[in-house]
Every structure is written in structure tokens, then in C-alpha cells.
LUMGU-796234 format. One line per field, with one value per atom (N, C-alpha, C, O, CB): residue number from 0; atom name; x, y, z. Coordinates in steps of 0.001 Angstrom, whole numbers. Glycine has a CB too. Layout:
nr (NUM; ...)
atom (CA; ...)
px (X; ...)
py (Y; ...)
pz (Z; ...)
REM end
This chain:
nr (0; 0; 0; 0; 0; 1; 1; 1; 1; 1; 2; 2; 2; 2; 2; 3; 3; 3; 3; 3; 4; 4; 4; 4; 4; 5; 5; 5; 5; 5; 6; 6; 6; 6; 6; 7; 7; 7; 7; 7; 8; 8; 8; 8; 8; 9; 9; 9; 9; 9; 10; 10; 10; 10; 10; 11; 11; 11; 11; 11; 12; 12; 12; 12; 12; 13; 13; 13; 13; 13; 14; 14; 14; 14; 14; 15; 15; 15; 15; 15; 16; 16; 16; 16; 16; 17; 17; 17; 17; 17; 18; 18; 18; 18; 18; 19; 19; 19; 19; 19; 20; 20; 20; 20; 20; 21; 21; 21; 21; 21; 22; 22; 22; 22; 22; 23; 23; 23; 23; 23; 24; 24; 24; 24; 24; 25; 25; 25; 25; 25; 26; 26; 26; 26; 26; 27; 27; 27; 27; 27; 28; 28; 28; 28; 28; 29; 29; 29; 29; 29; 30; 30; 30; 30; 30; 31; 31; 31; 31; 31; 32; 32; 32; 32; 32; 33; 33; 33; 33; 33; 34; 34; 34; 34; 34; 35; 35; 35; 35; 35; 36; 36; 36; 36; 36; 37; 37; 37; 37; 37; 38; 38; 38; 38; 38; 39; 39; 39; 39; 39; 40; 40; 40; 40; 40; 41; 41; 41; 41; 41; 42; 42; 42; 42; 42; 43; 43; 43; 43; 43; 44; 44; 44; 44; 44; 45; 45; 45; 45; 45; 46; 46; 46; 46; 46; 47; 47; 47; 47; 47; 48; 48; 48; 48; 48; 49; 49; 49; 49; 49; 50; 50; 50; 50; 50; 51; 51; 51; 51; 51; 52; 52; 52; 52; 52; 53; 53; 53; 53; 53; 54; 54; 54; 54; 54; 55; 55; 55; 55; 55; 56; 56; 56; 56; 56; 57; 57; 57; 57; 57; 58; 58; 58; 58; 58; 59; 59; 59; 59; 59; 60; 60; 60; 60; 60; 61; 61; 61; 61; 61; 62; 62; 62; 62; 62; 63; 63; 63; 63; 63; 64; 64; 64; 64; 64; 65; 65; 65; 65; 65; 66; 66; 66; 66; 66; 67; 67; 67; 67; 67; 68; 68; 68; 68; 68; 69; 69; 69; 69; 69)
atom (N; CA; C; O; CB; N; CA; C; O; CB; N; CA; C; O; CB; N; CA; C; O; CB; N; CA; C; O; CB; N; CA; C; O; CB; N; CA; C; O; CB; N; CA; C; O; CB; N; CA; C; O; CB; N; CA; C; O; CB; N; CA; C; O; CB; N; CA; C; O; CB; N; CA; C; O; CB; N; CA; C; O; CB; N; CA; C; O; CB; N; CA; C; O; CB; N; CA; C; O; CB; N; CA; C; O; CB; N; CA; C; O; CB; N; CA; C; O; CB; N; CA; C; O; CB; N; CA; C; O; CB; N; CA; C; O; CB; N; CA; C; O; CB; N; CA; C; O; CB; N; CA; C; O; CB; N; CA; C; O; CB; N; CA; C; O; CB; N; CA; C; O; CB; N; CA; C; O; CB; N; CA; C; O; CB; N; CA; C; O; CB; N; CA; C; O; CB; N; CA; C; O; CB; N; CA; C; O; CB; N; CA; C; O; CB; N; CA; C; O; CB; N; CA; C; O; CB; N; CA; C; O; CB; N; CA; C; O; CB; N; CA; C; O; CB; N; CA; C; O; CB; N; CA; C; O; CB; N; CA; C; O; CB; N; CA; C; O; CB; N; CA; C; O; CB; N; CA; C; O; CB; N; CA; C; O; CB; N; CA; C; O; CB; N; CA; C; O; CB; N; CA; C; O; CB; N; CA; C; O; CB; N; CA; C; O; CB; N; CA; C; O; CB; N; CA; C; O; CB; N; CA; C; O; CB; N; CA; C; O; CB; N; CA; C; O; CB; N; CA; C; O; CB; N; CA; C; O; CB; N; CA; C; O; CB; N; CA; C; O; CB; N; CA; C; O; CB; N; CA; C; O; CB; N; CA; C; O; CB; N; CA; C; O; CB; N; CA; C; O; CB; N; CA; C; O; CB; N; CA; C; O; CB; N; CA; C; O; CB)
px (-34880; -34245; -32851; -31906; -35099; -32717; -31408; -30418; -29214; -31530; -30914; -30034; -29406; -28222; -30800; -30201; -29686; -28663; -27634; -30826; -28931; -27993; -26700; -25620; -28620; -26786; -25592; -24759; -23531; -25966; -25416; -24690; -23989; -22848; -25643; -24673; -24084; -22885; -21845; -25130; -23035; -21933; -20762; -19604; -22404; -21079; -20035; -19283; -18058; -20645; -19991; -19320; -18459; -17393; -20352; -18919; -18093; -16824; -15745; -18888; -16949; -15771; -14796; -13583; -16185; -15328; -14473; -13765; -12587; -15299; -14464; -13858; -12781; -11737; -14926; -13029; -12027; -10778; -9662; -12606; -10952; -9786; -9012; -7781; -10224; -9730; -9080; -8282; -7152; -10126; -8863; -8166; -6923; -5873; -9103; -7037; -5894; -4755; -3604; -6307; -5097; -4059; -3413; -2198; -4643; -4223; -3692; -2753; -1676; -4834; -3151; -2289; -1018; 57; -3037; -1139; 35; 1027; 2221; -372; 538; 1415; 2011; 3191; 637; 1207; 1696; 2689; 3655; 523; 2451; 3304; 4501; 5424; 2504; 4500; 5573; 6963; 7879; 5354; 7171; 8517; 8993; 10179; 8531; 8072; 8451; 8858; 9821; 7294; 8116; 8464; 9759; 10502; 7332; 10032; 11299; 12463; 13497; 11291; 12290; 13324; 13488; 14609; 12966; 12365; 12431; 13162; 13974; 11010; 12885; 13564; 15063; 15887; 12953; 15406; 16818; 17513; 18626; 16958; 16862; 17435; 17606; 18640; 16543; 16593; 16701; 17847; 18567; 15382; 18009; 19070; 20448; 21353; 18904; 20600; 21884; 22209; 23363; 21865; 21184; 21393; 21569; 21903; 20229; 21348; 21499; 20319; 20441; 22726; 19175; 17989; 16964; 15839; 17348; 17328; 16374; 16032; 14995; 16934; 16863; 16590; 16524; 17416; 15294; 15456; 15312; 14994; 15033; 14225; 14686; 14346; 15577; 15435; 13572; 16764; 17962; 18043; 18770; 19219; 17313; 17296; 16403; 16508; 16829; 15525; 14607; 15260; 16185; 13296; 14768; 15222; 14688; 13735; 14756; 15299; 14869; 13416; 12634; 15792; 13063; 11691; 10704; 9654; 11598; 11035; 10150; 10003; 8918; 10675; 11087; 11039; 10131; 9313; 12464; 10267; 9421; 7956; 7062; 9887; 7716; 6346; 5750; 4570; 6320; 6561; 6091; 5770; 4770; 7150; 6611; 6348; 5049; 4228; 7523; 4877; 3664; 2436; 1394; 3785; 2561; 1440; 1023; -126; 1778; 1955; 1632; 1108; 433; 2860; 1408; 1066; -189; -1053; 2212; -306; -1410; -2783; -3712; -1233; -2972; -4313; -4798; -6004; -4312; -3891; -4295; -5139; -5961; -3067; -4945; -5715; -7200; -8067; -5174; -7482; -8847; -9553; -10723; -8856; -8871; -9492; -10163; -9587; -8434; -11356; -12051; -12848; -13501; -11138)
py (-6296; -4992; -5103; -4498; -4037; -5869; -5972; -6720; -6475; -6665; -7636; -8350; -7391; -7503; -9451; -6448; -5446; -4570; -4235; -4588; -4196; -3360; -4118; -3533; -2897; -5410; -6200; -6360; -6296; -7559; -6569; -6683; -5374; -5374; -7082; -4263; -2956; -2718; -2231; -1847; -3060; -2899; -3794; -3383; -3220; -5021; -5967; -5453; -5561; -7351; -4905; -4403; -3182; -3001; -4050; -2339; -1185; -1645; -1107; -246; -2649; -3168; -3803; -3641; -4192; -4525; -5146; -4074; -4224; -6074; -3001; -1899; -1216; -834; -880; -1061; -444; -1308; -789; -214; -2625; -3526; -3457; -3467; -4971; -3388; -3291; -1992; -1995; -3368; -885; 404; 355; 876; 1534; -271; -386; -1151; -714; -1088; -2307; -3096; -2323; -2387; -4400; -1596; -806; 281; 486; -182; 969; 2010; 1403; 1995; 2796; 222; -439; -786; -512; -1705; -1387; -1779; -550; -543; -2630; 477; 1683; 2451; 3022; 2589; 2462; 3238; 2494; 3111; 3727; 1167; 384; 791; 847; -1068; 1081; 1525; 2772; 2903; 1808; 3678; 4875; 4520; 5069; 5879; 3598; 3174; 2372; 2410; 2350; 1654; 927; 1906; 1704; 12; 2958; 4004; 4693; 4962; 5049; 4979; 5628; 4735; 5223; 5953; 3437; 2515; 2472; 2416; 1095; 2497; 2492; 3771; 3723; 2330; 4905; 6183; 6210; 6650; 7360; 5740; 5689; 4781; 5091; 5201; 3677; 2731; 3345; 3229; 1425; 3997; 4608; 5781; 5984; 5078; 6547; 7716; 7329; 8176; 8680; 6063; 5627; 5976; 5988; 6218; 6261; 6654; 5528; 5766; 7854; 4329; 3218; 2748; 2115; 2054; 3037; 2657; 1151; 422; 3282; 697; -737; -1540; -2770; -960; -867; -1567; -2096; -2753; -644; -1830; -2344; -3856; -4476; -1723; -4472; -5925; -6555; -7752; -6343; -5756; -6252; -6185; -5405; -5449; -7011; -6887; -5574; -5003; -8104; -5113; -3866; -3980; -3043; -3508; -5118; -5367; -5303; -4669; -6735; -5953; -5975; -4589; -4214; -6952; -3832; -2462; -1602; -842; -1850; -1715; -947; -1359; -514; -1142; -2651; -3144; -2596; -2248; -4690; -2520; -1966; -478; -6; -2177; 258; 1682; 1880; 2728; 2332; 1098; 1208; 794; 1445; 342; -284; -768; 183; 164; -2089; 1014; 1988; 3299; 4055; 2262; 3571; 4859; 4813; 5681; 5357; 3825; 3781; 3700; 4335; 2609; 2959; 2943; 4316; 4527; 2016; 5244; 6585; 7265; 8126; 7437; 6890; 7475; 7128; 7912; 6987; 5952; 5466; 5860; 5529; 3974; 6549; 6978; 8336; 9263; 7055; 8412; 9689; 9820; 10845; 10799)
pz (-860; -776; -175; -682; 46; 900; 1536; 655; 732; 2884; -188; -1102; -2101; -2419; -1835; -2594; -3525; -2833; -3420; -4093; -1595; -843; -578; -661; 484; -259; -9; -1268; -1209; 542; -2416; -3679; -4014; -4477; -4814; -3780; -4041; -3129; -3573; -3850; -1865; -909; -1290; -1223; 525; -1690; -2092; -3318; -3380; -2383; -4279; -5477; -5152; -5740; -6560; -4214; -3807; -3110; -3359; -2879; -2227; -1528; -2514; -2386; -456; -3495; -4505; -5329; -5655; -5423; -5668; -6415; -5587; -6116; -6836; -4293; -3415; -3327; -3369; -2010; -3206; -3180; -4482; -4482; -2913; -5587; -6894; -6998; -7489; -8027; -6540; -6558; -5675; -6053; -6093; -4494; -3595; -4275; -4259; -2284; -4876; -5544; -6684; -6875; -6072; -7437; -8541; -8029; -8588; -9350; -6980; -6410; -5833; -5932; -5322; -5231; -4667; -5767; -5641; -3897; -6840; -7952; -8636; -8985; -8979; -8824; -9491; -8615; -9121; -9864; -7308; -6409; -5862; -5331; -5283; -5983; -5382; -5861; -5039; -5672; -7152; -7561; -6808; -6504; -9056; -6511; -5746; -4322; -3787; -5720; -3713; -2362; -2348; -1367; -1759; -3415; -3533; -3606; -2968; -4776; -4381; -4460; -3106; -2675; -5552; -2437; -1115; -121; 665; -591; -148; 768; 464; 1377; 666; -811; -1197; -741; -216; -2718; -939; -510; 1010; 1513; -970; 1738; 3200; 3634; 4583; 3819; 2947; 3288; 3025; 3852; 2483; 1873; 1514; 2435; 2813; 49; 2789; 3650; 5109; 5938; 3518; 5434; 6816; 7693; 8918; 7397; 7088; 7842; 7961; 8401; 7194; 7584; 7574; 8984; 9182; 6766; 9947; 11330; 11498; 11064; 11799; 12135; 12410; 11156; 11183; 13441; 10075; 8835; 8102; 7071; 7921; 8602; 7928; 8018; 7240; 8529; 8950; 9059; 7996; 7725; 10446; 7392; 6370; 5001; 4778; 6377; 4089; 2711; 2150; 2680; 1845; 1095; 469; 2; 163; -719; -570; -1026; 139; 30; -1720; 1240; 2404; 3013; 3459; 3454; 3032; 3551; 2672; 3189; 3620; 1354; 439; 586; 542; -1021; 760; 943; 2237; 2278; 955; 3294; 4571; 4430; 4971; 5675; 3708; 3483; 2704; 3053; 2728; 1657; 840; 1646; 1576; -432; 2405; 3194; 4302; 4744; 3781; 4750; 5798; 5219; 5916; 6655; 3966; 3377; 2517; 2645; 2557; 1649; 693; 1354; 853; -224; 2449; 3071; 3520; 3648; 4259; 3761; 4180; 3110; 3424; 4498; 1856; 761; 896; 509; -596; 1446; 1522; 2821; 3010; 1377; 3698; 4958; 4752; 4182; 6109; 5221; 5172; 3990; 3796; 5242)
REM end
């Protein structure tokens, strides 16, 4: 019985990781644009030391997990 439950849990976790990666890839262009706009507007703050790609990745990494909470 516990083996079936573990397999089910494992498949749900794998599906969640797949959904996260899909949302990250689909949303990354938006975060790249947001990072560029923040940089041009002078609102990037301490992120100006980061590359534009790294800044966008940080924005996406901080925002997308919120979708999976709750």
C-alpha cells in the first residue's frame, strides 16, 4: 500500500516540477522585459550589478513559486 502511495506522490512531484519548468520557460520573456524596463527606468537597485539574464532569472525565480503555494 505504501509503495502505491509513494509512486503516486512521486508522480505528483514530477508533474509539479514539469509545470514549474514550463511556466518558467513560458514566462521568462516577460521577466526579461521587466528586468530591461527596470534597468532603463533606473529602478533595478542592487540588481544593476547582475547581467540582464541573471536579473530576469532572479525575478522569475522569486515570483513563479508563489503560484504553487497554497
